[in-house]
Every structure is written in structure tokens, then in C-alpha cells.
C-alpha positions as CSV (number, residue, x, y, z in Angstrom):
1,N,113.5,102.2,65.9
2,H,111.2,104.9,64.9
3,N,109.8,105.1,61.1
4,T,111.2,101.7,60.1
5,T,109.7,98.6,58.4
6,Y,110.2,95.3,59.9
7,A,109.5,91.7,58.7
8,V,109.1,88.5,60.4
9,A,109.4,85.2,59.2
10,I,108.6,82.0,60.9
11,V,110.6,78.7,59.8
12,N,111.3,75.3,61.0
13,A,108.2,75.5,63.7
14,L,107.3,72.2,65.0
15,D,104.0,70.7,66.3
16,M,103.7,68.8,69.7
17,E,104.9,65.5,68.0
18,G,107.9,67.2,66.5
19,N,106.5,67.4,63.1
20,V,107.4,70.6,60.9
21,L,104.3,72.5,60.6
22,A,102.8,73.3,57.0
23,P,103.1,77.0,55.9
24,S,100.1,79.1,56.3
25,K,97.5,78.4,53.5
26,G,96.9,82.2,53.1
27,L,100.8,82.8,52.8
28,V,100.7,80.0,50.0
29,S,98.1,81.4,48.1
30,L,99.4,84.9,48.6
31,L,102.9,84.1,47.2
32,N,101.3,81.8,44.3
33,L,99.4,84.8,42.9
34,N,99.9,85.7,39.3
35,E,100.6,89.4,38.0
36,S,97.2,90.6,36.5
37,A,96.7,93.1,33.9
38,V,94.8,95.2,36.5
39,P,96.7,94.6,39.6
40,T,94.5,94.0,42.8
41,E,95.7,94.8,46.3
42,A,96.5,91.3,46.8
43,N,98.6,91.0,43.8
44,K,100.5,94.2,44.8
45,R,101.1,92.6,48.2
46,S,102.1,89.3,46.7
47,I,104.8,91.2,44.5
48,Y,106.0,93.2,47.6
49,Y,106.6,90.0,49.7
50,R,108.4,88.1,46.6
51,D,110.5,90.9,45.4
52,T,111.3,93.0,48.5
53,V,110.3,91.5,51.8
54,I,111.7,87.7,51.4
55,P,115.0,89.1,49.6
56,A,115.5,91.4,52.5
57,L,115.0,88.5,55.0
58,K,117.3,86.1,53.1
59,A,120.0,88.9,53.1
60,A,119.5,89.5,56.9
61,A,119.8,85.6,57.9
62,P,121.6,84.1,54.9
63,W,122.5,81.0,57.1
64,L,118.9,79.8,57.0
65,K,119.2,79.2,53.3
66,T,115.1,79.3,53.3
67,T,113.2,78.9,50.2
68,E,109.8,80.6,49.9
69,S,108.2,77.2,50.3
70,Q,109.6,76.6,53.5
71,I,108.3,80.1,55.2
72,Q,105.4,78.8,57.3
73,L,104.5,82.4,58.4
74,L,105.3,85.9,57.1
75,F,104.0,89.4,58.0
76,D,105.7,93.0,58.0
77,F,104.8,96.2,59.9
78,H,105.9,99.7,59.9
79,T,106.7,101.5,63.3
80,A,105.6,105.0,64.3
81,S,107.6,107.9,63.6
82,A,109.1,110.0,66.4
83,K,107.0,113.0,65.7
84,S,103.8,110.8,65.8
85,Q,104.7,108.9,68.8
86,L,106.2,111.7,71.2
87,G,105.0,114.9,69.5
88,I,102.5,115.5,72.3
89,A,104.7,114.5,75.0
90,R,107.4,116.4,73.9
91,T,105.2,119.5,73.2
92,V,103.8,119.2,76.8
93,R,107.4,119.1,78.2
94,D,108.6,122.2,76.0
95,K,105.6,124.5,76.6
96,T,105.7,123.7,80.3
97,M,109.4,124.5,80.6
98,Q,108.6,127.7,78.5
99,Q,105.7,128.9,81.0
100,L,107.9,128.3,83.8
101,K,110.7,130.3,82.5
102,S,108.6,133.4,81.4
103,S,108.6,136.6,83.3
104,T,104.8,136.2,83.6
105,W,105.2,133.1,86.1
106,G,106.6,135.5,88.6
107,N,107.5,134.4,92.0
108,W,107.4,130.8,93.1
109,S,105.6,131.8,96.6
110,D,102.9,133.0,94.3
111,H,102.1,129.3,93.1
112,I,102.8,127.3,96.3
113,K,100.3,126.8,98.9
114,V,101.3,124.9,102.1
115,I,98.3,122.9,103.3
116,R,99.8,121.7,106.6
117,T,103.2,120.7,108.2
118,V,103.7,117.7,110.3
119,D,106.7,117.8,112.6
120,G,108.3,114.6,114.1
121,R,110.8,113.9,117.1
122,C,114.5,113.7,116.3
123,R,115.5,113.1,120.1
124,R,116.8,109.4,119.4
125,P,118.9,107.6,116.9
126,T,115.9,105.7,115.7
127,H,113.9,108.8,114.8
128,R,114.5,109.6,111.2
129,V,111.8,112.2,110.1
130,A,111.9,115.7,111.2
131,R,109.3,117.3,109.2
132,V,106.6,116.2,106.4
133,V,105.2,119.3,104.3
134,H,101.9,118.8,102.4
135,A,101.5,121.4,99.7
136,E,100.0,122.2,96.3
137,V,101.7,123.8,93.3
138,D,100.4,125.4,90.3
139,V,101.1,123.1,87.1
140,P,100.3,124.3,83.5
141,W,97.3,122.1,82.4
142,Y,96.7,120.5,79.2
143,L,93.7,118.3,80.0
144,T,90.1,118.8,78.7
145,I,89.4,122.5,79.7
146,D,85.5,121.7,80.4
147,S,86.5,119.0,83.1
148,P,90.2,119.6,83.7
149,R,90.3,117.4,86.8
150,H,88.4,114.2,85.7
151,R,90.7,111.2,85.6
152,A,89.0,110.2,82.3
153,S,90.0,113.4,80.5
154,F,92.1,113.7,77.4
155,I,94.6,116.1,76.3
156,D,93.2,119.3,74.9
157,K,94.5,120.8,71.7
158,R,93.1,124.3,72.9
159,A,95.6,124.3,75.8
160,L,98.4,122.4,74.0
161,Y,98.7,124.8,70.9
162,G,97.0,128.0,72.2
163,D,98.5,131.1,73.5
164,Q,97.4,130.7,77.1
165,T,97.9,127.4,79.0
166,P,95.8,127.4,82.2
167,V,96.9,126.2,85.5
168,E,95.7,123.6,88.0
169,P,97.0,122.8,91.6
170,V,98.8,119.6,92.2
171,K,99.5,118.2,95.8
172,F,103.0,117.0,96.7
173,V,104.8,116.3,99.8
174,V,108.3,117.1,101.0
175,L,110.0,114.8,103.7
176,I,112.9,116.3,105.7
177,P,115.1,113.9,107.5
178,C,116.3,114.7,111.2
179,S,119.9,114.3,110.4
180,L,119.5,117.6,108.3
181,V,118.2,119.6,111.4
182,G,120.4,118.5,114.3
183,R,123.7,119.4,115.3
184,G,124.7,116.1,116.9
185,A,126.8,113.0,115.8
186,N,124.0,111.9,113.7
187,S,123.8,115.3,111.6
188,T,124.8,115.8,108.2
189,N,124.8,118.2,105.4
190,L,122.4,118.2,102.5
191,T,123.5,116.1,99.8
192,A,120.4,115.6,97.2
193,V,116.9,116.4,96.5
194,I,115.2,113.1,95.7
195,D,112.0,113.0,93.6
196,F,110.3,109.7,94.5
197,G,108.2,107.7,92.0
198,H,105.7,105.6,93.7
199,S,104.6,102.1,92.9
200,F,101.8,100.6,91.0
201,L,98.4,102.3,92.1
202,Y,100.0,103.9,95.1
203,S,100.4,107.6,95.8
204,R,102.6,110.1,97.2
205,Q,101.6,108.5,100.7
206,Q,104.1,105.8,99.8
207,L,106.9,108.1,100.7
208,I,105.3,109.0,104.2
209,D,104.8,105.3,105.0
210,S,108.0,103.6,103.7
211,S,110.5,103.2,106.4
212,F,113.4,102.2,103.9
213,L,113.0,105.6,102.3
214,H,113.0,107.4,105.7
215,K,116.4,105.5,106.4
216,M,118.0,106.2,103.1
217,A,117.1,109.8,103.5
218,N,118.3,110.1,107.0
219,D,121.7,108.3,106.8
220,N,122.6,110.2,103.5
221,G,121.4,113.8,104.0
222,Y,118.5,113.6,101.4
223,V,115.3,115.9,101.1
224,M,112.7,113.9,99.5
225,V,109.7,115.0,97.3
226,A,106.7,113.0,95.9
227,T,103.6,113.6,94.0
228,N,101.1,111.1,92.3
229,W,101.7,109.6,89.2
230,R,98.6,111.1,87.6
231,G,97.0,108.2,85.3
232,M,98.5,105.3,87.4
233,S,97.7,106.2,91.1
234,R,95.2,105.0,93.4
235,L,92.8,107.8,92.4
236,D,92.9,106.3,88.8
237,L,91.7,102.8,89.7
238,P,88.2,103.5,88.8
239,V,89.1,104.5,85.3
240,I,91.6,101.7,85.0
241,L,88.8,99.2,85.9
242,R,86.2,100.9,83.5
243,T,88.9,100.6,80.7
244,F,89.3,96.9,81.3
245,V,85.7,96.0,81.8
246,A,83.8,98.2,79.5
247,E,85.6,100.9,77.5
248,P,89.3,99.9,76.2
249,N,89.4,103.2,74.5
250,L,89.7,105.0,77.8
251,F,93.3,103.8,77.8
252,Q,94.1,106.8,75.8
253,A,92.9,108.8,78.9
254,A,95.3,106.9,81.0
255,R,98.1,107.9,78.8
256,D,97.1,111.6,78.5
257,N,96.9,111.7,82.0
258,L,100.3,110.2,82.5
259,I,101.6,113.0,80.2
260,Q,100.1,115.7,82.4
261,G,101.6,114.1,85.5
262,Y,104.9,114.3,83.8
263,A,104.2,118.0,83.4
264,A,103.4,118.1,87.0
265,K,106.7,116.3,88.1
266,M,108.9,118.6,85.9
267,T,106.9,121.6,87.5
268,I,107.7,120.4,91.1
269,Q,111.5,119.5,89.9
270,K,111.7,123.1,88.6
271,F,110.5,124.3,92.0
272,C,112.9,122.5,94.0
273,R,115.8,123.6,92.0
274,E,114.7,127.2,92.3
275,A,113.1,127.8,95.4
276,L,112.6,124.7,97.6
277,L,115.5,125.4,100.3
278,D,114.4,129.0,100.7
279,M,110.7,128.2,101.6
280,D,109.5,129.2,105.3
281,F,108.7,125.5,105.7
282,M,112.3,124.6,105.6
283,K,113.0,126.7,108.6
284,F,113.1,125.4,112.2
285,R,113.0,127.0,115.4
286,P,116.6,126.9,117.5
287,P,118.1,124.8,118.3
288,R,117.2,122.9,115.4
289,A,118.3,124.4,111.9
290,F,118.4,123.2,108.6
291,Q,121.9,122.0,107.4
292,R,122.0,123.1,103.8
293,Y,125.2,122.4,102.2
294,N,129.2,123.5,102.5
295,L,130.9,123.5,99.4
296,T,128.6,122.1,96.6
297,E,125.1,122.3,95.6
298,P,122.8,119.2,96.3
299,R,122.1,117.0,93.2
300,Y,118.9,116.5,92.0
301,I,117.8,113.0,91.5
302,F,114.9,110.8,90.4
303,F,114.5,107.7,92.4
304,G,111.8,105.1,91.5
305,T,111.0,101.5,92.0
306,S,108.5,99.1,90.2
307,Q,106.1,101.5,88.5
308,G,108.0,104.4,89.8
309,G,110.9,102.8,87.7
310,I,108.9,102.0,84.7
311,L,107.4,105.3,84.3
312,G,110.4,107.1,85.6
313,G,112.5,105.7,83.0
314,A,110.4,107.6,80.4
315,Y,110.0,110.8,82.4
316,S,113.7,110.9,83.1
317,A,114.6,110.3,79.4
318,L,111.9,113.0,78.5
319,T,113.2,115.5,80.8
320,G,116.9,115.3,79.3
321,P,116.8,118.2,77.3
322,T,115.7,120.2,80.2
323,G,118.4,119.6,82.5
324,L,116.2,119.4,85.5
325,L,117.6,116.0,86.6
326,D,121.2,115.2,87.3
327,A,120.7,111.5,87.3
328,T,118.3,108.7,87.8
329,V,117.9,105.6,89.8
330,L,115.6,102.9,88.5
331,G,114.6,99.8,90.4
332,N,113.0,96.8,89.1
333,P,111.8,98.5,86.0
334,G,110.6,96.9,82.6
335,T,109.3,97.7,79.0
336,P,107.1,97.2,77.1
337,F,103.8,97.2,78.8
338,G,102.6,94.5,76.5
339,L,105.5,92.2,77.7
340,L,105.2,92.9,81.4
341,M,101.6,92.5,82.2
342,P,100.9,88.9,80.9
343,R,104.0,87.6,82.6
344,S,103.2,89.4,86.2
345,D,101.7,87.7,89.2
346,I,99.1,90.4,89.3
347,F,97.9,89.7,85.9
348,P,95.4,87.2,86.7
349,K,92.8,89.8,88.6
350,Y,93.1,91.9,85.4
351,L,92.6,89.2,83.1
352,K,89.4,88.3,84.7
353,L,88.3,91.9,84.1
354,L,89.2,92.0,80.6
355,L,87.1,88.6,79.9
356,L,84.3,90.3,81.2
357,N,84.5,92.5,78.1
358,L,86.2,90.0,75.5
359,H,85.5,86.6,74.6
360,Y,88.8,84.7,74.3
361,R,92.3,85.2,75.7
362,R,93.5,85.7,72.0
363,H,91.5,88.8,72.2
364,V,93.2,89.7,75.3
365,R,96.4,89.6,73.7
366,I,95.5,91.5,70.8
367,V,94.0,94.3,72.9
368,L,97.3,94.4,74.9
369,S,99.0,94.8,71.8
370,L,96.6,97.7,70.4
371,M,97.0,99.1,74.0
372,Q,101.0,99.1,73.7
373,M,100.7,101.4,70.6
374,A,99.3,104.1,73.0
375,W,101.6,103.3,75.8
376,D,104.9,103.6,73.8
377,T,104.5,107.2,74.2
378,V,104.9,107.2,78.0
379,E,107.4,104.5,78.4
380,V,111.0,103.9,77.5
381,S,110.4,101.6,74.6
382,G,109.0,104.7,72.8
383,V,111.0,107.6,74.4
384,L,114.2,106.0,73.8
385,A,113.6,104.3,70.5
386,L,116.2,104.8,67.8
387,P,117.5,107.0,66.6
388,L,118.1,109.1,69.6
389,T,118.0,112.7,69.1
390,E,118.0,114.1,72.5
391,P,120.1,113.7,75.5
392,H,118.9,111.7,78.7
393,P,120.3,111.8,82.4
394,K,122.9,109.2,83.5
395,A,121.0,106.4,85.0
396,L,121.6,103.4,87.6
397,I,119.2,100.3,86.7
398,F,118.9,97.3,88.9
399,T,116.4,94.1,89.1
400,G,116.4,90.8,90.5
401,L,116.4,87.5,88.5
402,G,113.2,85.6,89.7
403,D,111.1,88.7,90.0
404,S,107.4,87.5,89.7
405,T,105.9,91.0,89.5
406,V,108.0,92.8,86.9
407,T,109.7,90.1,84.5
408,T,113.6,90.4,84.2
409,L,113.1,90.0,80.4
410,G,111.5,93.3,80.5
411,A,114.2,94.9,82.6
412,E,116.7,93.7,80.0
413,V,114.9,95.5,77.5
414,F,114.8,98.4,79.3
415,A,118.5,98.5,79.9
416,R,119.1,97.9,76.3
417,A,116.8,101.1,75.6
418,Y,119.2,102.9,77.9
419,G,122.4,101.4,76.2
420,A,123.5,100.3,79.6
421,R,126.6,98.6,80.6
422,T,127.2,95.9,83.2
423,F,130.1,94.8,85.1
424,A,131.4,91.3,84.6
425,N,131.0,89.8,88.0
426,G,127.2,89.6,87.8
427,P,125.4,86.2,87.6
428,R,125.2,86.6,83.6
429,N,125.7,88.9,80.9
430,P,122.5,90.0,79.5
431,Y,122.2,90.1,75.7
432,G,123.1,93.4,74.0
433,L,124.9,95.1,77.0
434,D,128.5,96.0,76.8
435,V,130.5,94.1,79.9
436,L,132.9,96.1,82.0
437,H,135.8,93.9,82.5
438,G,138.6,94.4,85.0
439,V,137.1,97.2,87.0
440,S,135.0,97.6,89.9
441,T,134.5,101.4,89.9
442,T,134.0,103.9,87.1
443,S,132.9,107.5,86.7
444,A,129.3,108.0,85.7
445,K,129.7,109.8,82.5
446,Q,126.9,111.8,80.6
447,Q,124.3,109.7,79.2
448,E,125.8,106.5,80.5
449,A,123.8,103.6,82.6
450,L,124.7,100.8,84.4
451,F,122.7,97.8,85.0
452,T,122.9,95.4,87.6
453,E,121.1,91.9,88.1
454,L,120.8,89.8,91.5
455,L,119.9,86.2,91.0
456,Y,117.6,84.7,93.6
457,Q,118.2,81.0,92.8
458,K,115.3,79.4,94.5
459,N,112.7,81.9,93.2
460,L,113.8,81.9,89.8
461,L,113.5,78.0,89.7
462,E,110.1,78.3,91.1
463,L,109.0,81.0,89.2
464,Y,108.2,79.5,85.7
465,P,105.0,77.4,85.9
466,N,104.7,73.8,84.6
467,K,102.2,72.6,82.1
468,T,98.9,71.4,83.5
469,K,97.3,68.3,82.5
470,H,95.0,70.1,80.1
471,G,97.9,71.8,78.3
472,G,97.6,75.1,79.9
473,T,99.8,76.8,82.3
474,Q,99.7,77.3,86.1
475,K,99.7,81.2,87.3
476,V,103.2,82.8,88.0
477,K,104.0,82.0,91.6
478,H,104.3,85.0,93.7
479,N,107.8,85.9,95.8
480,D,109.2,89.0,97.3
481,V,112.1,89.3,94.8
482,H,110.4,92.7,93.6
483,V,110.7,94.1,97.2
484,C,114.0,92.5,98.4
485,T,116.0,93.8,95.4
486,R,115.8,97.4,96.6
487,L,116.6,96.4,100.1
488,D,120.0,94.4,99.3
489,P,122.8,95.9,101.1
490,A,125.0,95.8,98.1
491,L,122.6,97.5,95.9
492,E,121.9,100.1,98.6
493,K,125.5,100.8,98.8
494,Q,125.7,101.0,94.8
495,T,122.7,103.4,94.9
496,Q,124.4,105.7,97.5
497,E,127.6,106.0,96.0
498,F,126.0,106.8,92.6
499,I,123.9,109.5,94.1
500,L,126.5,111.1,96.3
501,R,129.6,110.8,94.3
502,D,128.3,110.2,90.7
503,T,130.2,106.9,90.6
504,F,129.3,103.4,89.3
505,I,130.6,100.6,91.5
506,D,130.5,97.0,91.1
507,A,127.7,95.5,93.5
508,C,128.5,92.0,92.4
509,L,132.0,91.4,94.0
510,D,130.1,88.3,95.5
511,G,128.6,87.3,92.2
512,C,125.3,88.9,93.2
513,I,123.9,85.4,93.9
514,R,121.2,85.1,96.6
515,S,119.6,81.7,97.8
516,N,116.1,83.1,98.3
517,A,114.2,86.4,98.7
518,S,113.6,87.0,102.4
519,C,113.4,90.5,103.7
């Protein structure tokens, strides 16, 4: 929850021989302090713990029947307010939408520049991409005016709170499948415009290179668009390395660039809704012709996996009040950053970089926790923290038990933040999620979310490392669960039904149990 005080007490903790650990000496000294005529900060804290914190803990957990002398470790903390944590991101969103809606913005044709178009063949059933359009769009810009394009730049308050917000060009791509331009048996009408969010340190090029996205677009009649996650794309790698190796404070630049990236995606989504289908690059020479739609407008959906799901969850929730998105599909996501990083199979590389700048692994843990306080602004743990005061799009969330890249622990935290439900046939019922019993299909209502887990038995058993002879742990063993989940036929069908018919179907009629990730 935002703006809330929490307290944590450790009791009954044991050492390696099974003996109860003694209470912290500092805690014992603090609780034994006597009141003085001139209260010191330590005296005030002692009174606060004895009179406020410990009674609150006993009221919250009466079954422990713990006395002060049995508490081994005790601390409290206060969370940021929604205004403090989300104020800048929401201001960027609101000011972006205000500028795009203003009469001074004019026609979209004045803000779009086509760089090139690449036409593909659509003569055979195996051909899937009719055209890829590379273009630029003007985006309201909030980063440092002196060097607005620099990846280490920060949010500039002159642009954020001033009367005039400058614009900068942002590149994006549009993919038109063969099924939307043909007239044969494989042709279809336009059903959805999909905003794709790429994976960790990739770029919009992932949409062009991914055959599974081409198949999904061609089979279902989707036009797909993509831009870079500014702040977490391939172009941001030098700043990320510099942050880990030398300047941890630059993590704020990554956050601020992500907020600017969210403004870019909102601008592109607004363009898609208002002008995309009428652009000249959507027209084809006879006998090919773009099949728009028959009776209904297409749906506007965000689809992201891995980092695309992690950042896309916050982006989708942030856009809730704008109405830009009809729904969102989030594959293999997780939150918070501080939980995901140390449990990922890619973390050892970044740990080595961090240890060039820090002395001990304990310092790494502290630095990641400090970074988390900035990162909450751009991920679900912050955007959807209670109390919720803004709507968010309906969401389909899926993951795989045994994922070595994004821990399922984080995916379940992510699902709880969305208030997701799950069908009863899954491999387990995650803590904190309502279970749908006796049904296999349900209409997706406003702000509703569904969570589905696949269990990869062998991968899950092999995932958690054994203790080494020195008492340490082996690194997490890499597997393909992270990729295979999105390619699973049951989840593909569930995603298709959600996008096309706004319906949640149970993907776990077979129990959602897989022996091994092989795709």
C-alpha cells in the first residue's frame, strides 16, 4: 500500500544446528532504554517500539504469543505516497494526452515520416508478412532539453511543468500480414491492432524477426506495431553497464527514460486509433487490397512477453484512464525488480559487473533495494499499489513454473497486484488469487484479470540449486520455459480467444502439466 507504515519482526529463527538465535544486541539495548528527562532519539524510538510497534504486531499475529524478549529482530518502514512515487509518470501521461488532443497538434500526417517500406511475398501459404513499414512519429518530449536524445538524460521540469512541451521523433515499425491483403482462402478481416513490447535489451526489430509473431498476426488478422522500450532497449546497454560498474545513480536516468518511453508508446497508440488505417502505406496496388473490417472496429491490444510483460504491465495500467487500450496480454512477467534480478539465470553476468563497483554481495543486495525504490515508479508493484484510484485495462497473464529467467514468485506477485483470478484446473492455486470453480469460460469484465500457470515438471525440479560444500549455492540452471510458455498451443488458443472475443477460457483442462520445456 502507498503511504503506509509496516513493521517486521523475526521470531523463532534457528541457526544451522537448530538452536534458537539470540535477539539482536542492538534491539535488546534499544528496548531496555529508560525514559530520560531530555528524551534522545534512541529514547523516542524505544518508546515508539514498545508502545506502538510491538502492540500492533501482537494484534496482527495473536497466535504467536510473543514477548518482547523473544523477538530476535525488529524493524519498521514507511512506504512512499502515490503522489511521490507516481506523480511524474502520471503528469507525463496527462500532459502527453493533453497535447495530442489539442487543436494545435493538427493532423497526424504532419507528425509521421515514413522512412521506408519493405514488401514481402504473399503467394504461398507459408508467406506471412505482406509489408513492414519503418516510420517516425513526433512525441512530446520531457527529457533534458540540452541533450534530449542522450540515454543518460533525466526528466526536465521545464518540459514537465512549462507551457510548451517540445517534440522529438521516435522510430516505430508496422507489420501487415498477408492474410489482410489477399482475397483467397487464407484472407481475413482486420480484428486487432497489437502494440508489441519487446524482450530484455532487444528492440522493435524483434517484431520483424519473430516468426511466432508473424504466424499469430497472419492467422488472426492482426496489424502489429512496435517501438523500442526507451531505457531498456539495446541502445541503452552502455548506460546500463555504466550504472552497474561505476555510477549507480544513473539508475534514475533509466527510470526517466522509461517514463519518456511510455509517452512514446501512448503517442503511437493514439496515432493507431485515429489515423493508422487511413495512411497511404496501408494501401496496396490491385489485385491486393487491405481488408479493414466488416461490422466492428478492431480491438487495440498491448501484447508483451518477458520484459515486454514486466514493463507492459505498468504501461498498460498507467494508460487505464486514457482508454487507449482495450485489453493487455502479459506473458512471463514479474515484479518487483529487486526480487526478479537475483533469481534470474542472467543475473551472474550483472553480479560480476556490480562487484567491480562494490565490495561484498551484501552491498549488492542493498544497492538493488535502493534501485527498487526508483523502479517502483515504472513497474506494477508501484503503479498498482493500493489503494487503487485509477482504472486499468482487462488483462490476461500467463507464466511457467520452472522459468529460470523470470521467477514465478514474481509472476504471482504481479498477478496479485492486478487482482487476477485463476481457473481451478491449474497445477496449483497461487496464494491470494480468487479461484473460478465449475466454469471453463467467462466474459472478461472491465479491470478483470486472469492468471494461468503451466507446470514444467522436470525444469522445476532442476531449477533450484543444491548447496555447495562451501555453504554457497550454485547458479540457477538455464532452461527454455521462458520461451516455450508463449508457444504452448493451449496458451496460444487462450490468448486468441481473449483478443478476438474478449473472453477468458480455461487453458488447463489437461491440468497444464508439461514434462519438460522443449520448443
